[in-house]
C-alpha positions as CSV (number, residue, x, y, z in Angstrom):
1,M,-30.2,6.5,-3.1
2,N,-29.7,3.3,-4.9
3,I,-26.8,3.0,-7.3
4,K,-27.3,0.7,-10.3
5,R,-24.2,-1.1,-11.3
6,K,-23.2,-2.9,-14.5
7,S,-20.7,-5.7,-14.5
8,A,-18.5,-6.5,-17.5
9,T,-19.1,-10.0,-18.5
10,A,-17.3,-12.4,-20.7
11,V,-18.7,-15.6,-22.2
12,A,-16.7,-18.5,-20.8
13,G,-17.8,-21.8,-22.4
14,K,-21.3,-22.9,-23.3
15,G,-24.0,-21.1,-21.3
16,Q,-21.5,-19.8,-18.7
17,Q,-20.5,-16.2,-17.9
18,S,-17.5,-15.1,-15.9
19,T,-17.1,-11.7,-14.2
20,R,-14.2,-9.9,-12.7
21,P,-15.1,-7.7,-9.7
22,E,-12.8,-5.0,-10.9
23,D,-14.7,-4.7,-14.2
24,E,-17.8,-3.4,-12.5
25,R,-19.1,-0.1,-14.0
26,L,-20.9,2.5,-11.9
27,P,-22.8,5.6,-13.1
28,I,-20.4,8.4,-14.1
29,G,-21.4,10.7,-11.2
30,S,-20.8,7.9,-8.6
31,S,-17.5,7.0,-10.3
32,F,-16.1,10.5,-10.0
33,A,-17.4,10.9,-6.5
34,Y,-15.6,7.7,-5.4
35,G,-12.6,8.7,-7.6
36,F,-12.3,12.1,-5.8
37,Q,-12.2,10.2,-2.5
38,H,-9.1,8.4,-3.8
39,V,-7.6,11.7,-4.8
40,L,-8.1,13.2,-1.4
41,T,-6.6,10.1,0.2
42,M,-3.3,10.3,-1.7
43,Y,-3.0,14.1,-2.4
44,G,-0.8,14.9,0.5
45,G,1.6,12.1,-0.4
46,I,1.8,13.0,-4.1
47,V,2.6,16.7,-3.5
48,A,5.1,16.0,-0.7
49,V,7.8,14.6,-3.0
50,P,8.1,17.5,-5.5
51,L,7.9,19.9,-2.5
52,I,10.8,18.2,-0.7
53,V,13.0,17.7,-3.7
54,G,12.3,21.2,-5.1
55,Q,13.2,22.8,-1.8
56,A,16.4,20.7,-1.5
57,A,17.3,21.7,-5.1
58,G,16.9,25.4,-4.2
59,L,14.2,26.0,-6.8
60,P,12.1,29.2,-6.6
61,P,8.4,28.8,-5.6
62,A,7.2,29.1,-9.2
63,D,9.4,26.1,-10.3
64,I,8.3,24.1,-7.3
65,G,4.7,24.7,-8.4
66,V,5.7,23.3,-11.8
67,L,7.0,20.2,-10.1
68,I,3.8,19.8,-8.2
69,A,1.6,20.3,-11.2
70,A,3.7,17.8,-13.1
71,A,3.4,15.2,-10.3
72,L,-0.4,15.5,-10.4
73,F,-0.6,15.4,-14.2
74,M,1.7,12.3,-14.5
75,G,0.1,10.6,-11.5
76,G,-3.2,10.9,-13.4
77,L,-1.9,9.5,-16.6
78,A,-0.1,6.7,-14.8
79,T,-3.3,5.8,-12.9
80,I,-5.3,5.7,-16.1
81,L,-2.7,3.5,-17.8
82,Q,-2.6,1.1,-14.8
83,T,-6.4,0.8,-14.4
84,V,-7.6,0.9,-18.0
85,G,-4.5,-0.7,-19.6
86,I,-3.2,-1.2,-23.1
87,P,-1.6,-4.3,-24.5
88,F,1.3,-5.3,-22.2
89,F,0.8,-2.2,-19.9
90,G,-1.5,-2.0,-17.0
91,S,-2.7,-4.5,-14.4
92,Q,-6.3,-3.4,-14.9
93,L,-6.7,-3.3,-11.1
94,P,-8.0,-0.4,-8.9
95,L,-4.5,1.0,-8.2
96,V,-3.8,4.7,-7.8
97,Q,-0.3,5.7,-9.2
98,G,1.7,8.6,-8.1
99,V,5.3,9.9,-7.4
100,S,7.0,7.3,-5.2
101,F,8.3,8.4,-1.8
102,A,10.9,5.6,-1.9
103,G,13.3,7.8,-4.0
104,V,13.1,11.0,-1.9
105,A,16.3,10.4,0.1
106,T,18.2,9.4,-3.0
107,M,17.0,12.4,-5.1
108,V,17.7,14.8,-2.3
109,A,21.2,13.4,-2.1
110,I,21.7,13.8,-5.8
111,V,20.6,17.5,-5.9
112,T,22.6,18.4,-2.8
113,T,25.9,16.9,-3.9
114,G,26.1,19.0,-7.1
115,G,24.1,16.9,-9.5
116,G,21.1,19.3,-9.8
117,I,17.5,18.5,-10.7
118,Q,18.5,17.7,-14.3
119,S,20.7,14.9,-13.0
120,V,17.7,13.5,-11.1
121,F,15.6,13.5,-14.3
122,G,18.4,11.7,-16.2
123,A,18.8,9.1,-13.5
124,V,15.0,8.4,-13.4
125,I,14.9,8.0,-17.2
126,V,17.7,5.4,-17.4
127,S,16.8,3.5,-14.2
128,A,13.1,3.3,-15.3
129,A,14.2,2.0,-18.7
130,I,16.1,-0.8,-17.0
131,G,13.2,-1.4,-14.7
132,L,10.9,-1.8,-17.8
133,L,13.3,-4.4,-19.2
134,I,13.4,-6.5,-16.1
135,A,9.7,-6.2,-15.2
136,P,8.9,-9.7,-16.7
137,V,11.6,-11.3,-14.6
138,F,10.0,-9.8,-11.4
139,S,6.6,-11.1,-12.4
140,K,7.9,-14.7,-12.7
141,I,8.4,-14.9,-8.9
142,V,4.7,-14.7,-8.2
143,R,4.7,-18.4,-7.2
144,F,6.9,-17.5,-4.3
145,F,4.1,-15.3,-2.9
146,P,1.8,-17.7,-1.2
147,P,-0.6,-16.3,1.5
148,V,2.1,-16.5,4.2
149,V,4.1,-14.0,2.2
150,T,1.3,-11.8,0.8
151,G,-0.5,-11.6,4.2
152,T,2.7,-10.6,5.9
153,V,3.4,-7.9,3.3
154,I,-0.2,-6.5,3.3
155,T,-0.1,-6.4,7.1
156,T,3.2,-4.6,7.1
157,I,1.9,-2.1,4.5
158,G,-0.9,-1.1,6.8
159,L,1.4,-0.9,9.9
160,T,4.1,1.1,8.2
161,L,1.5,3.7,7.1
162,M,0.3,4.3,10.6
163,P,3.1,6.8,11.4
164,V,2.0,8.8,8.3
165,A,-1.6,9.0,9.7
166,A,-0.3,10.0,13.1
167,N,1.9,12.7,11.6
168,W,-1.0,14.0,9.5
169,A,-3.3,14.0,12.6
170,M,-0.7,16.2,14.4
171,G,-0.6,18.7,11.6
172,G,1.9,17.3,9.1
173,N,4.6,19.9,9.5
174,R,6.9,19.0,12.4
175,R,8.4,22.5,12.4
176,A,5.1,24.3,12.8
177,E,4.3,25.8,16.3
178,N,0.9,24.1,16.3
179,Y,2.3,20.7,15.5
180,G,0.7,18.1,17.8
181,N,-1.5,20.6,19.6
182,I,-5.0,19.6,20.9
183,E,-6.7,21.5,18.0
184,N,-5.1,19.4,15.3
185,I,-5.6,16.1,17.1
186,G,-9.1,17.1,18.0
187,L,-9.9,17.9,14.3
188,A,-8.5,14.5,13.3
189,A,-10.6,12.8,16.0
190,I,-13.7,14.6,14.7
191,T,-13.0,13.4,11.2
192,L,-12.4,9.8,12.5
193,A,-15.7,9.9,14.4
194,L,-17.5,11.1,11.3
195,V,-16.0,8.2,9.2
196,L,-17.3,5.7,11.8
197,L,-20.7,7.4,12.2
198,L,-21.3,7.7,8.4
199,S,-20.1,4.1,7.9
200,K,-22.7,2.9,10.4
201,L,-25.7,4.6,8.6
202,G,-28.0,2.3,6.7
203,N,-27.6,4.1,3.4
204,A,-25.1,2.2,1.3
205,T,-24.1,5.2,-0.8
206,I,-23.3,7.4,2.3
207,S,-21.5,4.5,3.9
208,R,-19.2,4.1,0.9
209,L,-18.6,7.8,0.6
210,S,-17.9,8.1,4.3
211,I,-14.3,9.0,3.8
212,L,-15.0,11.8,1.4
213,L,-18.0,13.1,3.3
214,A,-16.1,13.1,6.6
215,M,-13.2,15.0,5.0
216,V,-15.7,17.6,3.6
217,I,-17.4,18.0,6.9
218,G,-14.1,18.0,8.8
219,T,-12.8,20.8,6.5
220,L,-16.0,22.8,7.1
221,V,-15.4,22.5,10.9
222,A,-11.8,23.7,10.3
223,V,-13.1,26.7,8.4
224,A,-15.5,27.5,11.1
225,T,-12.8,27.3,13.8
226,G,-10.2,29.2,11.7
227,M,-8.0,26.1,11.1
228,A,-8.4,26.1,7.3
229,N,-7.1,28.9,5.1
230,F,-8.4,29.2,1.5
231,S,-7.1,32.7,1.0
232,K,-4.3,31.7,-1.4
233,V,-6.6,29.6,-3.7
234,G,-6.9,32.6,-6.1
235,E,-3.1,33.2,-6.3
236,G,-1.4,31.9,-9.5
237,P,-2.7,30.8,-12.9
238,I,-6.0,29.1,-13.3
239,A,-4.9,26.7,-16.0
240,A,-1.4,25.6,-17.2
241,F,-0.1,22.7,-19.3
242,P,3.2,21.1,-18.1
243,T,5.9,22.2,-20.5
244,P,8.3,19.5,-21.6
245,F,11.7,19.9,-20.0
246,H,10.7,23.2,-18.4
247,L,13.5,22.9,-15.9
248,G,16.2,22.0,-18.5
249,A,17.3,18.9,-20.4
250,P,18.2,15.8,-18.3
251,T,21.9,15.0,-17.6
252,F,23.2,11.5,-17.1
253,E,25.7,10.7,-14.3
254,I,26.7,7.1,-13.5
255,A,26.5,7.5,-9.7
256,A,23.1,9.0,-9.8
257,I,21.8,6.3,-12.2
258,I,23.1,3.5,-10.0
259,S,21.5,5.1,-6.9
260,M,18.1,5.5,-8.7
261,L,18.3,1.9,-10.0
262,I,18.3,0.6,-6.5
263,V,15.3,2.8,-5.8
264,V,13.6,1.3,-8.9
265,L,14.2,-2.2,-7.5
266,V,12.5,-1.2,-4.3
267,I,9.6,0.4,-6.2
268,L,9.1,-2.8,-8.3
269,T,9.0,-4.9,-5.1
270,E,6.5,-2.5,-3.4
271,T,4.3,-2.2,-6.5
272,M,4.2,-6.0,-6.9
273,A,3.2,-6.3,-3.2
274,D,0.4,-3.7,-3.8
275,I,-0.8,-5.5,-6.9
276,L,-1.0,-8.8,-4.9
277,A,-2.6,-6.9,-2.0
278,V,-5.4,-5.3,-4.0
279,G,-6.0,-8.5,-5.9
280,E,-6.5,-10.3,-2.6
281,I,-8.9,-7.5,-1.4
282,V,-10.8,-7.4,-4.7
283,G,-11.0,-11.2,-4.9
284,T,-9.6,-11.5,-8.4
285,K,-7.0,-13.7,-10.0
286,V,-3.5,-12.2,-10.3
287,D,-1.0,-14.1,-12.3
288,S,2.5,-13.4,-13.6
289,K,1.3,-11.8,-16.8
290,R,-0.9,-9.4,-14.9
291,I,1.9,-8.5,-12.5
292,A,4.3,-7.9,-15.5
293,A,1.8,-5.6,-17.1
294,G,1.4,-3.7,-13.9
295,L,5.1,-3.3,-13.4
296,R,5.5,-2.2,-17.1
297,A,2.9,0.5,-16.5
298,D,4.9,1.6,-13.4
299,M,8.2,1.8,-15.3
300,G,6.7,3.2,-18.5
301,S,5.1,6.1,-16.7
302,S,8.3,6.6,-14.8
303,L,10.2,6.8,-18.0
304,L,7.9,9.5,-19.3
305,A,7.6,11.4,-16.1
306,P,10.9,13.5,-16.3
307,V,9.8,14.9,-19.7
308,F,7.1,16.8,-17.8
309,G,9.1,17.4,-14.7
310,S,8.2,14.5,-12.5
311,F,9.8,11.5,-10.9
312,T,9.4,7.7,-10.5
313,Q,5.8,6.5,-10.3
314,S,4.5,3.7,-8.1
315,A,1.2,2.4,-6.6
316,F,-0.1,4.1,-3.5
317,A,-0.6,1.7,-0.7
318,Q,-3.0,4.0,1.2
319,N,-5.5,3.7,-1.7
320,V,-5.5,0.0,-1.4
321,G,-6.9,0.6,2.1
322,L,-9.6,2.8,0.6
323,V,-10.7,-0.1,-1.7
324,A,-10.9,-2.4,1.4
325,V,-13.0,0.2,3.4
326,T,-15.5,1.2,0.7
327,K,-15.8,-2.2,-0.9
328,I,-15.8,-0.3,-4.2
329,K,-13.6,-2.6,-6.3
330,S,-14.2,-1.1,-9.8
331,R,-11.0,-0.1,-11.6
332,Y,-13.1,2.5,-13.5
333,V,-13.7,4.4,-10.3
334,V,-9.9,4.7,-9.8
335,A,-9.5,5.6,-13.5
336,A,-12.0,8.5,-12.8
337,G,-9.7,9.5,-10.0
338,G,-6.8,9.5,-12.5
339,V,-8.9,11.9,-14.7
340,I,-9.3,14.2,-11.7
341,L,-5.6,14.1,-11.1
342,V,-4.9,15.1,-14.8
343,I,-7.4,18.0,-14.4
344,L,-5.7,19.1,-11.2
345,G,-2.4,19.1,-13.0
346,L,-3.8,21.2,-15.8
347,L,-5.9,23.5,-13.5
348,P,-3.6,24.5,-10.6
349,I,-6.4,26.5,-9.0
350,L,-8.3,23.2,-8.3
351,G,-5.1,21.7,-6.9
352,R,-4.8,24.7,-4.5
353,V,-8.3,24.1,-3.3
354,V,-7.6,20.5,-2.5
355,A,-4.2,21.5,-0.9
356,A,-6.1,23.8,1.5
357,V,-7.8,20.8,3.1
358,P,-6.2,20.6,6.6
359,T,-3.7,17.8,7.1
360,A,-5.3,16.8,10.4
361,V,-8.5,16.0,8.5
362,L,-6.4,13.6,6.3
363,G,-5.0,12.1,9.5
364,G,-8.3,11.2,10.9
365,A,-9.4,9.4,7.8
366,G,-5.9,7.8,7.4
367,I,-6.2,6.0,10.7
368,V,-9.2,4.0,9.3
369,L,-7.7,3.6,5.8
370,F,-4.3,2.3,6.9
371,G,-5.7,0.2,9.7
372,T,-7.9,-1.5,7.2
373,V,-4.9,-2.5,5.1
374,A,-3.3,-4.1,8.1
375,A,-6.6,-5.9,8.9
376,S,-6.8,-7.2,5.4
377,G,-3.4,-8.7,5.8
378,I,-4.4,-10.3,9.1
379,R,-7.4,-11.8,7.3
380,T,-5.1,-13.3,4.7
381,L,-2.8,-14.7,7.4
382,A,-5.8,-16.4,9.0
383,K,-5.9,-18.6,6.0
384,V,-2.4,-19.8,6.4
385,E,-1.7,-23.3,7.8
386,Y,0.6,-23.1,10.8
387,K,0.6,-26.8,11.9
388,N,3.9,-28.7,11.7
389,N,5.7,-26.1,9.6
390,M,7.7,-22.9,10.0
391,N,5.1,-20.4,8.8
392,L,4.7,-18.8,12.2
393,I,8.4,-17.9,12.4
394,I,8.2,-16.6,8.8
395,V,5.4,-14.2,9.7
396,A,6.9,-13.2,13.0
397,T,10.4,-12.5,11.7
398,S,9.2,-10.7,8.5
399,I,6.8,-8.4,10.3
400,G,9.4,-7.7,13.0
401,F,12.0,-6.9,10.3
402,G,9.5,-4.6,8.6
403,M,8.9,-2.7,11.8
404,I,12.6,-1.9,12.4
405,P,12.7,1.2,10.2
406,I,9.4,2.4,11.7
407,A,10.4,1.9,15.3
408,A,14.0,3.1,14.8
409,P,14.2,5.3,11.6
410,A,18.0,5.8,12.1
411,F,18.7,2.0,12.3
412,Y,20.3,1.8,8.9
413,D,22.1,5.1,8.9
414,K,25.5,3.5,9.3
415,F,24.9,0.9,6.6
416,P,26.0,1.3,2.9
417,D,23.7,3.6,0.9
418,W,22.5,0.9,-1.4
419,F,21.5,-1.3,1.6
420,A,19.9,1.5,3.5
421,T,17.9,2.5,0.4
422,I,16.3,-0.9,0.2
423,F,15.7,-1.7,3.8
424,H,14.8,1.7,5.1
425,S,11.3,0.9,3.6
426,G,9.4,-1.3,6.0
427,I,7.4,-2.7,3.1
428,S,10.4,-3.8,1.1
429,S,12.2,-5.0,4.2
430,A,9.2,-7.3,5.1
431,A,8.8,-8.4,1.5
432,V,12.4,-9.4,1.1
433,M,12.5,-11.2,4.4
434,A,9.2,-13.0,3.8
435,I,10.3,-14.2,0.4
436,L,13.7,-15.4,1.6
437,L,12.3,-17.2,4.6
438,N,9.5,-18.8,2.6
439,L,12.2,-20.1,0.1
440,L,14.3,-21.3,3.0
441,F,11.7,-23.2,4.9
442,N,9.0,-24.1,2.4
443,H,10.9,-24.6,-0.9
444,L,14.4,-25.6,0.2
445,K,13.2,-28.3,2.6
446,A,16.6,-30.1,2.9
447,G,17.4,-30.3,6.6
448,N,13.9,-29.6,7.8
449,S,12.6,-31.8,10.6
450,E,9.4,-32.2,12.5
451,N,10.8,-30.6,15.7
452,Q,13.5,-28.3,14.4
453,S,12.1,-25.3,16.4
454,V,9.8,-24.4,19.3
455,F,7.8,-22.6,16.6
456,V,6.9,-25.9,15.0
457,A,6.1,-27.7,18.2
458,G,4.0,-24.8,19.3
459,T,1.8,-24.7,16.2
460,G,0.3,-28.3,16.3
461,R,-1.1,-30.6,19.0
462,V,1.4,-33.0,20.5
463,V,0.7,-36.2,22.4
464,Q,3.5,-37.9,24.3
465,E,4.5,-41.4,23.3
466,Q,4.1,-42.8,26.8
467,D,0.5,-41.5,26.9
468,I,-0.3,-43.4,23.7
469,K,1.2,-46.6,25.2
470,C,-1.2,-46.4,28.2
471,L,-4.3,-46.5,25.9
472,M,-6.0,-49.8,25.0
473,E,-8.0,-50.9,22.0
474,G,-11.4,-49.3,22.1
475,D,-10.6,-46.5,24.5
476,R,-12.4,-43.3,23.6
477,F,-13.2,-39.8,25.0
478,E,-16.8,-38.9,25.7
479,G,-17.9,-35.6,27.4
480,G,-14.4,-35.0,28.6
481,K,-14.1,-38.4,30.2
482,L,-11.9,-41.4,29.1
483,I,-14.1,-44.5,28.5
484,D,-12.7,-48.0,27.9
485,C,-14.0,-50.6,25.4
486,D,-16.5,-51.9,28.0
487,G,-18.1,-48.5,28.5
488,K,-16.5,-47.9,31.9
489,E,-14.8,-44.6,32.9
490,V,-11.0,-44.8,33.3
491,R,-9.8,-42.9,36.3
492,V,-7.4,-40.0,35.5
493,D,-4.7,-39.3,38.0
494,S,-4.8,-35.6,38.8
495,S,-1.1,-35.5,39.4
496,A,-0.7,-36.4,35.6
497,K,1.9,-39.0,36.6
498,A,-0.1,-42.0,35.3
499,I,-3.3,-43.2,33.7
500,E,-4.6,-46.3,35.4
501,H,-7.2,-48.7,34.3
């Protein structure tokens, strides 16, 4: 099956045409097939936040269902805004938007300390409005994101998502009796093997749909082995529109607003990193104006989200990996995924069908997706110049710093809440450290020296001064031998104590 593609073109000068990879248009059927693949990839993450916050708030199942429907609905609208764009809003890149996991701990803290779900909604509205105002300021720091920074952040994004894939592969629910059993991990392994097998096939369409097809086949295997349960799909309404302020009008508390503002700063940092990452993968130009438009879309959709019963929105890093795996760079494909999310939000029955896909199936696919993000970052880091500079220590320290909350989740538990909120995210930790170290070593060069660190000496070739003094005019190396100006071989002392003529 051959897919005919159309690329959006723009006349750029006399007789010239310029194209952006993200403007590529695929047939409607293909767009929605690839878009559905994006939805399956992020579905578990987008429903987890309203589920956790709703349970912490003590909401009944019906109201938690409203939160989930609102999350899907708003995620779809935010995705369409981010990909299609309107003046000043939307990066026009293939980025999937959804409820950010960065604010879960803060929102749970608000609802469990007496604030209630309405206080969360109020805090999201105010903090998102402030984020919308400061978005242009964030976009201006793009010049401080050279490949040494973006490559580090992209690599960290992939690495920090790997525990998510492992958790999914084990079943997703740590309290379940079957968590981590051989059946769940085996199902994840089957899905992973299917992704690899389908990717190897010569048919381009099957290869690009390998994630979706592997999930479908994996789910069928789960049904056949009794590991998937679709019995509850028919329970509940077929269609329902999110009612504005269904759970009550928002309330505004200073402490809650300040806490959520810190979360918004983290989200702005992570979304900017995702914009730069997907721009690198797609191979398109990303400037400060485009970043500002993307951040405005983030904050604008976050500002609207509480009206329908949802929370702060941000770009989903796992879908950046899907773009890298499938090589489908079209923003219209992701926009089609946004349409599907809106439909799922309006048709809860379809959402229940997708929710019945075993988490272990998602885990098998997630290993490839998230690993691809890390590999994309490594590819970017390969372009970095490491000779006679401190770039190696920037990469090493930043990635190490980003891995701390992954390796030791309780590392920041004794720190102030505002600090823990920022650095508990491995992505934002690595981003902050990479930016600061790049400023310190590559922009504030006062005090830098050629041999200030073993990291500098180790990155370039060094010849000792006494060795140079032993050489004579016309000496040269040929075939691994030192030849003098008369064409005679110079004996090399094997003890490396001297070079004699």
